[in-house]
N, C-alpha and C positions, 0 to 999 in steps of 0.2 A: 574798314577794312572790306565789307559789303558793299560800299559805294565805288571802291577799283573795281571789285570783281563786275559789277555792273556796268560801269562804265567801258570796261574791255569787251565785252559783250557787244554794247550798243556804238562802240565806234572802233571799227575793224585796223584802225591807223595805231592801236595799242597793242593789236596782236602782233603785228610786224616790228616791233621794237628791236635796235641791235642790242647783241647778247650782253654785251659791257653796260648795257641799262638795264638788265633784268635783276630781279632778285636772288638767282643761283649763280649770277657773275658775281655777284655780294657775299657769296658764302651763306646765304641763309636759305631754308627750307620753305618750301612751299606751304601755304596756310594748311593744318592737320590740328584738326580738334579745339580750332580758335586760338592755336601759340603759332609764335613763330618760334623757329631754334634754327641751328647750323646744319647746314647739311652735310652726309658723310662727303669723305675725300673722292670715294667712286660714286660718281653720278649717275650710274647704269639704274634702271628702274628694277624693282624687286618684281620677282611672280607673284601672279594675284594667290592667295590662300585660298584654300578649299575648305569647305564647314561641312561636318556631318551631318547627316541626315537624322531626323527624329525619331526615336523607334516608339511604337505605340505598343502598350501593353494593354491586351484586352481583359477587363477585370469585370468578374461577376459577383455581384453582392445580394444578399437576401437580408432583411433586418425585420426583429420582432421583439415583443416586450415578455416578459416572464418575471412575475415577481416584483413588479415595478422597475425592473432593471433592463434597460435595451441591449439588445444582442445581436451581433453581426456575423453573419457568414461569409467572406471573402475567399477567392480562391482567381489564378490568372497573373497576379502579380508578381509572387516569388515562388520558389521551389517547382519552378513551371517543368520540368523532366522529370519528376517523382510520378509515378502511377496514378497518384490521387495528394492532392494536398489543398488543406484549407487554412486558412487563420481566422480564430474565433476571437472576437472581441466583446469586452464587457467595460463599459468606464475606458479606465486607462490601463487595463490589463489586457494584453493579448497572448495568446497562445497559436502554434503553429504546428499542426500534426500532418504526417506524412506517410503513404504508404506504400511499397514496392512488393512485388511478388518476384520470384526466381521463374527464369525463362525456361528452363529443360527440364524433364521428367526423371524424376529420382526415385531409385526403388526402396520406399520406407512403408509403413504401417500406423503413422499418425502426422497428425499435423505440426509441423515445425514453425509455431507463429512466436515471436518474437515481439516484446513491446519495451523501447526504452525511452523513459521519460526523464529531461534532465534541466536543471532551473541553474542556469547561470550568474554569476554575478551582476555581469553587465545590465541585468534585467530591473536593477533597482539603482544603478547609477554606482555601484560598488567595484574596486580591485581585490578581488581573493586575498586572504590574511596568508594562505600557504608561502611556503618557502619561495617555489616557483610563481608565486602571484598567480597559477591557472587552476582551473579545476581538476580535479583526480579522481579517482575510484568513485562509482555511484554511492551517495547517502542514503541510509537507511530510507529517509522518506522518500528519495527518488525510486526507490525498489519499491515500497509501497504504492507510490501512486502510479507506476508502471501495472503490478497487479490488478489496482482498480479499473484501469484500463482494458487490460486483457479478460478478466472474469466477465465481464456482459458480452464481447464480441466473438469469442470463442464460440460458443454453443450453436451461431449461425452461418459458419462455414458450411458446405454442404458434404453430406457424408464422401467419405472415398478421396477427398480433395487434401492433398498430401504435398502441395508444392509451398515450398519455406516464402514466407510471409514477415515481412517485418515492418513494424509501425515506430516511429521515431517522432515524439513530441517534445518541444520545446517551448518554455515560456521566454517571448520575446521583449515585454515588458511587463511590470509588476507595479503597482501603485498600492499593497501590501494590504489593502481593505478587503480583499478576498481571496480564498482559496483556490489556485488553477487548476487543481485536479480533475475538477468536476466537467471543468471548460475543456480541459485535454480530452477527456472522453467522449465529449459531445464532437469536436472537432474531427477525431479520428474514426467516427460514427459517418460523417459529413465526406470526410476523404477515401472512406470504402464505398462509399456512394458513387463517388465520381469515377472512380477507377473501372477497369475491366475485370476485378477479380470477384469471382462469384461468391455473393454474401448476401444474407437474408436479412438485411438492416431496413430500413434506419431503424436506430435506438435512441431513446431520449434519457437523460440523467440529470437527476435534480438533488440540490440539498434541502432539506428541510431543517429548521431550527425550533425549538419552544421556550418563549420568554415570557414569565407569570403565568402560565396555562393557555398562552395565545399562540398558533404555531405561526413560524416566520418562513416564507420560501425564498431561496438565496438569500441566506442570511449573510452578512459581513463579519471579518472576524470579532470585531468589537460586540458584534450583537450575539457571535457564537461563545463568547467569555462568558456572558451571561443566561446563556442557553443550557436545561437540563438534557437537552437531545440533539445530537450531530447527525440525523439518517442522511445516508446518500442511496438511491432508489434508482434502479437503472430498468428498462421496459420497452417492448414493442408496442404495438398500437393497444393489445389486447391482453397481453403477459407479461409476466414477471422475470425478470431475467437475474437481478443481483439486488442483495439488499447489505448494507456496511451500518451497524449503527454503534454509537457510544452515548449511554444516556447517565444519568443519574439516580437510577432506580424508578424508572418510569413502569406504569402498570401495564399487564397485556392490552388492556382495552384501550388506554390511550396509545398504545404502540400500534395498533390497527387503525385507532383514528388516522396517525400520521401516516400510516402507508397508504390508505384509502385518498389521503388529500394529496399526496406526492404523485400516483398514479396519472390522474388527469392533467398536473403541471408537467411532468414528464415528456407526457405525448405532445405538448405544444412544441416541442423541438422537433418533431417528424416533419411536418408538412414545409417547412423552410428548408429542411433536407432535400425532400423530395422535389421540389421548384428548382432549388439550385442544380440538383443531377440533371431536372429536364432542360435546363440551360446550359449547361458544359460539362455534363457527364460523358463518358465514353461509353461505346457498346459493350456490352460484358461478352468477354471472350471465352470459347469454349475449351477450358481444360480438359484433360485426361483426369478421369476418375478413377480411383483404383478401387472397384468394386468388385465383390466375391461373386461368381455364375450361380444360378439357382441348382443348377446340377451338381457342383463342387459343395455346397452347403447342404443338400439332400444327403448324398452319399455320403459326407463326414458324419452327419446327423444320424443316418442309420447304424452306422460302426460304433457311434459314441454313446447317446443320448441314453440307453439303458445304463451302462454302466457308471454314467457321471451322476444318474440320478440315485444310483446306490450307494453312493460316496457322499452325498448331502442329505440322505434320509438318514445316517446313520449318524446320531449325536455325539456318539464316542469319540468321534474324530478331532483331534485339536488342528491348530491352523495348518504347522507343519506336516503333520500325518494326512490331510487331505491334499495338501498341496502337492505330496511325492506321490499319492494315490493318483490324482489326476494327470502328474507328468507320467506314469507309468502306463495310463490309460492313451495319451496323445502317442506316446513311444511305439504303443503294438500298433495302432492305428497307421505310424508314418511307416511301417515296415510293411504292414499290407499294401499301401498305395505305392511301395517302392518296388514292391514283388510286381504288381498292377503295371509298374512303368506309368504310374498318372503324375507325372511331374507337377502341373498346374496344380494338382490338389495338394502336394507335399510344399510347395512354395507359398501356400496361404492356411497351412495347417493350424497353426498357433491362433492366427485371428479366427478362423471357423469354428476350432475347439470351445473358443473364448465365448463365442457367440452362443454355442450349444449349450454350455454352462450356465451362460445370463440368462437363459430361456427357462432351463429347470427351476433355479433358483426363484426367479420371479413367478413363475407359474404356481411353484409351492405355496409362497406367499399369497398371492391371489385367491388361490382354490381352499385354502386349507388352513390359511391364518397362522402357519409355523414357519420356523426361520431356520437356517443353518445350522444352530446349535440347540435346537430343542425350544427357544422359549417362545413365550407369547409375545404380540406385536408391540404391547406396552410395557413389555415387563424389563427393569434395568439387570445388569450382570452383576455377580457376586461383589460386595466391596470390602476392601480392605485399605485401614486408617492408622498411621502411626505418626503422633506429633513429638517431636525432639529425637528422631533417628539419629542423629549427630550430634551429639551432647555438647561439646565441645567449641560449637559453632552458634553465631546469634539466635539463629533460628532455624530448624530443619523440619522436613516431613516426607513421611512415604505414604503415595496413595495409588491404590492398586483400583481397576473397574475391569473384571472380567481377567484378561492377560495382559490388558493395556497396564504399565506401571510406570510411574514417574517419580523422581527423586527431587524436590524443591529446596533450595537453601536461602536463606535472608542474611545478607551483610549490611550493617548499618554504617553509615559514615557522617562527616561533618557536612555543614550547608555547602562549602567550597568543592565537596566532592561531587555537586550536581554536575550532570553532562552538559555541555556546551553544545547549543544546537547552532546550525551554521545555513539556516531556512529562509526563503523569500518573505514566508508568512509564520504567524504563531510566535511563542514566546522564545526568549533566547538561551533559557536554561531548562533543564527537566531534573527534577528531584528525586522521581519515581520512576524505577527501569527494569524490565523482565528481559532477561534473555534467554532463549530458547534453543538446546541442541539436542540434535537426532542424531546419535552415532550412527553408524552401519551394523552394530552388532545387537541394534533392538529390534531388528528384521532377520537377523542371521546372515548377513551379508558381509560381504570385503568392500571395503571402501578406505578412502583417505580423507582426513579434513581438510578443507579449504576454506576460503575467508566467507565474507557475507554470503550466504544461501537465501533465496528469495523465497522459498517455503518457509525456511527458519526463522527468519525475520517477521513474514505475515502472521506466523502461528503465535510468536511473542508477542508482537504488538496487540494482537487480538485478546488474549489473556492479560496482556496491561489494562487495554482498555477497561476490560471486566472490573480487576482489583480496584484502578483506581478512584471509581465511585466510592469504597468505604474507607480510602486512606485519610487520616484525620487533617485539617489544616494544618499548614507550615506553623502558625502562630501557637497551635497547640504542641506539635508533633515537628520539631526543625530538623530532624533527620534526613539525609538522603537515603533511600533505601534501593536497594539491587537485589533481584529476587532470580538466583540460576535454577532453570527448570531442566534437566537431566532426564531424557527417554532412557528409561532402561528396558522397556519390553514394548514395543506398539501391535496394537491389534484393533485399531480404529481411535478416531475423536482424542489423540495425545494433547491436544488444545486445550479441550475442556478439563480432561486431567490436570493439564498444568493451572489451571483455575483453582480447582479445587485444593490441589498440593498446596499451592502458592497462598491460599487464605489460611490453611493450617499453619505454613512456616511463620508468617506474619503474626499470628497470635502467639506460637511459639516463641517468637522473636520479641513478646511484651508490647508490640505495637497496638495501642488502644482502638482497635477496630469495634464497632457496634456489633456486628453481626458477620456471619459467613456468607460468602460468596460461591455457587458452583455452578456449573455449566454442564450441559447435555446436548448431542447430536440427534438430531431427528431426520429421518431419510423417508424417502417417496418409491412405491413399485406402483406405475400405473399402467393401465391396456388401452393403446391407444385406437380409434378407429381409423381404420388404412383410408376409408374413402374420402372424411374429413377431416381428419387429423386432430379431432378434439378425444380429449380423454373420456373413455366411457366407464373404467372401472379403475379405483385405485384404492391403497392401502398407505397409511400413516407407522412408520415403523420407529419406535422409542430406543437409543443408544445404540445405533449401528457397529456392526464390525467393519472392520476393515473391508471385506469381502463384499458386504453389503453396500459401503460404500462405493467401492468398484462398479458393482452391477446394477445400482439404484440410481436411481433418476436426480436425487438432489441430496446435498450434504447443509443440513440445517442447522448451525451452531448457536445457541441461545445461553446466556449467563447471565446470572441475576444473584438477587437474594430471596428472603421470602416476601419481601414488599414489592419488587420489582425487578424490572430488567436493566441489565448494566450494560450488556455488549451482546452484538449479533453479527453472525455473518452467514450469509446465504450463496451457497454455488449451484449451480445446474449443471446438466447433460444435454436434455433435448433444448429444442429453441422457445424454451419459455413453458413457464406455469402458471395456470390461472390464479389471480391474487387471492380467491376465496379460499383454495385449498391451502395458499400460505400461511393464511390468518387461522385455519383450522388446526394447523400444527402448533399454533402457540400452548395451546391448551395441554395436550400429552407432554409436552417440553416442560411445564410447568408441577405436572405431577411427578414427572421423573425426576425433575430439582429437589422437590421437596422431600423425595426419598434419601437423595446423595446429603442436603444437608442435615436430614436426622441422624444419618449416619456419622456425617463430620463433628456434630455436636456430641456425641458420645464419647467421641475421642479427647476432644478440647473446643469447651465452650466459651470460654473467655481468655482474654489475653492475661498471659503470665506475669507477673511479678518481677522485677527486674532485681531480685536479690541474690541470686545465683551469681559463684565467682567468675564466670564468661560474660555477664550483660554488661554491656558497651554503657557507660555514662557519659551525658551531654550536659557542659554547666556554661552559662552566659553571665559575662562580669562585666560590668558597667565602668568605666573611665573615660576621661575628656579626652579629645583627640590627642592632645599635646602629652598628656601621660602616656598615652597607648605609642607613639612615636620615640618616646624615651624607652619605654619598655622592650620593643622590639629591635632596637638599638639599630646602628647605621646598616641600612641593607638587610636588616631581619637578622643580625647574627645573634644577638641573645635570645631570638625567637627559636631559632633554627637550633642552638645549645639544646634547649629546655625537651626540643623534641625529641633530638638524638638521644638524650641522656633517660629519657622517661618513655619514648616510644607513643607519647602522644601526639595528637595534630590539632592544632591552633589555627585561626583563621581570625583576621582582624577586618572589620567595619567599621562604619560610622557611630564611634563612641561605643562599640561593644567588642569584646573580646570570647571569642567560642572556642571551648576545648572539648575536644572529643579523646576519651579514655578507652582503654580496652576494659577496664571494671574499677570499681569505687577504688582501691588501692593506688593504682595509676592516677585517677584522678586527683586524690588526695595529697601526693606528691608535687602534682603538676601547680594545684593551688599555693600549696607551700612554698614552693618554688617562685612562683609569678608576685606573692606576697613579699616576701623575703626580698626579691628582687625592687620591687615598688618600694618598699621603707628605705633599703639602702640607696636608692637613685634620688627619693624625694628627702633623705636626712642630709645628702652632700649638698641639696638645692639651699634647704635652708641652713646649713654652714655657710654656704659662699654667702647668702644675702645679708648676713649678722658677720 
C-alpha cells in the first residue's frame, strides 16, 4: 500500500483518475491506521477534532532523611485552593494536611481552632464493612490524632488572633507499617508555614521507641510492638511544645534520655519546612488582633486588684465560694464603668479581670511560694481512698484528692467482648478499655450528655495507657476488662484521679496486678523577660488545682508505679518551655506519686481473692473442632439455649470453649449442661456406629 501512495505522488496521472476507478467509488475507506474499511454512506468529510491543552501543575518538593527514613514534603499538586496544603510522604504512606481561615472579623475572645483527622479505608484498599459502605462519625483514634495535632500548634498563634482556623488532615495511602499521626502533625506545620495565617512555627514532631534498651527513631508498627516506650515529642528549635508517652514502667532517668534524644531529631523537620515556605509560601496577612488597650487594663486593675488579692489570700474560700466572690467584684466594676459610660472597658471586662486574677495568683506563687489553697509548692492535697464501694459489682473504688472525686468501676467479660478496632494501623481488637465520663454536675453546671467528646476520649485514653502497663498478659488473665470512670466532682486533674481509682478498682475485682499505678499533675508558673522572651524565674507546682491549671503555664500529667513511668501527657500555654525545666519536673512528680501510692496501699495492697458470691468466673474447656460443632448445634442453637437458661456467655475458638459466668454457682450449672450434652451427643454417635 505505501508503494501505491508513493506512485500517486510521483505520477500525476494517478491523481486525475476517473471517479469510477477510485477506492471511494467501490465503497472502501481511504487508508487509516493501516487498515481498509467500507466508507459510510455520507461521503462528507468530518470536521477536525480539537485537542485539550496540557495543564501544568507547578509542584514544589523537599526531601530529607530522619531515622533512616526518607521523608518528602510536597505542595502545589493537589488541594490548590486551600490556604495552605502539604502532602507528607514516608515510604508508601502519604498524608494530606490543609489549613484554612475565616475571612471576616467576628466578636469573640478565644481562638476557634478545629482539627479534623480522618482515616478512610480506601487508603489501604478496603471497602468499609458498615451497612452504607462508607465512613461515619469520627472514631476514637481519629479524635485522638486530632488532639495530637491540635496541642502543639495552638500555643503558637499570636495573642489576640481570634479568627476561625480549620485544619483537615487525611491519610491518602497507608502501607500499615507506620502510624500516620506524627506525619499528619508535621504536614500541618508545613501547611501553616505556607499559608498567610500568622503563626509562630515551624514545629517538628517525632516518635521514639526503645527496644532492648536501645532508642529507635521513627519506629515501625512492628518495632513498636516490641518496644517498652512510645514517645511522641513536639518542639520548636529550642523549646518543648508537647509530650505524649506510653511506657512499660520506664525510669525517670531513661525517660529524660529519650526526651533529650527526641529534641534534635524533631528539629530536623524544621529546615525543610522553611525551605519549602521560601519557595511556595504566601506572604503573611495582617489579621486584626483583639488586644486590650493599656488604658483599659490599667483602669480595671486599679479597681479590682486589691479586692481580688484579698480573695486569693484567704485559704478558707472553697472553689465555688471563691468564684462567687470574684463574680461579685466583676459586677461592682461593671456598674462603675457603666456609670462612667466606658463601653470599651465593659466589653472586655471579663477578659481583663481574668488577666488581673492571673497576675495576682502567679505573683503570690513566685514571690511567697504559697498557693491559692495555702499549700506549699510540693504539697499533695488530702486523699481519700475506698475500695469495694459498690460491693455488688466485679470491682469498684472511690478516690478523692482534695475536692476532685472519681468513682471507678470494673466489669470483666469474655474474650469475645473485646472491642473491635477499624483503623489503618495497630491491632484489630482491644481487650482493655477505660471509658471516662465528665458529667456537668461535677462542676455544678447545667448541660446535656452528647456523643463522643474529644476531652473525655483524651482523658480516658491517657488513664488507659497508664494502667495497661500493669495488666497481666492474656495467657495469664484471659478476661476482657472495662473500667468506667465517673467524675463526681472536679477541681483539677481528674484524669490522674482516674488512674488511681482505676488501679484500686482493678485490685478490688481480683485482677492480679503486681503493684498500683498512680498519677499526679505538675504545673509551672514562670516570669518572662519581656525584652528577650526568656524565662528568668519560675516555680514548679505539684498537684495543681483547676484554677492553677487555668492560670499557669503547663499541665504536666505523669503516671506510673514505684518502679517507673507508664504514661505522660504535657500540654502548655506559652509558645514553648525549655526542655531542662520539663526534665526538672520529673523529680517532684515522683515524690508526689509515691505519697499517693502509699495511701492507696493502705486501702488495698493486693488483689482480692475471687471467693465472694459476685466474682465472675471464667473456664476454658478443650474439645475437638468436630465435637464443638456438634456441641453448639446448627447455627449455634444449643449454645444460645444454654446461655439463655444460665445467663452465662460462651465463646468458641479453635478447639476451645470459653465460659464466662457471673459467679461460681452459674459456672457449675453451665459445666454440668455442657458435659451432659456432650455425653448425650456422643452416646447417640456410639449407638449409631453399632
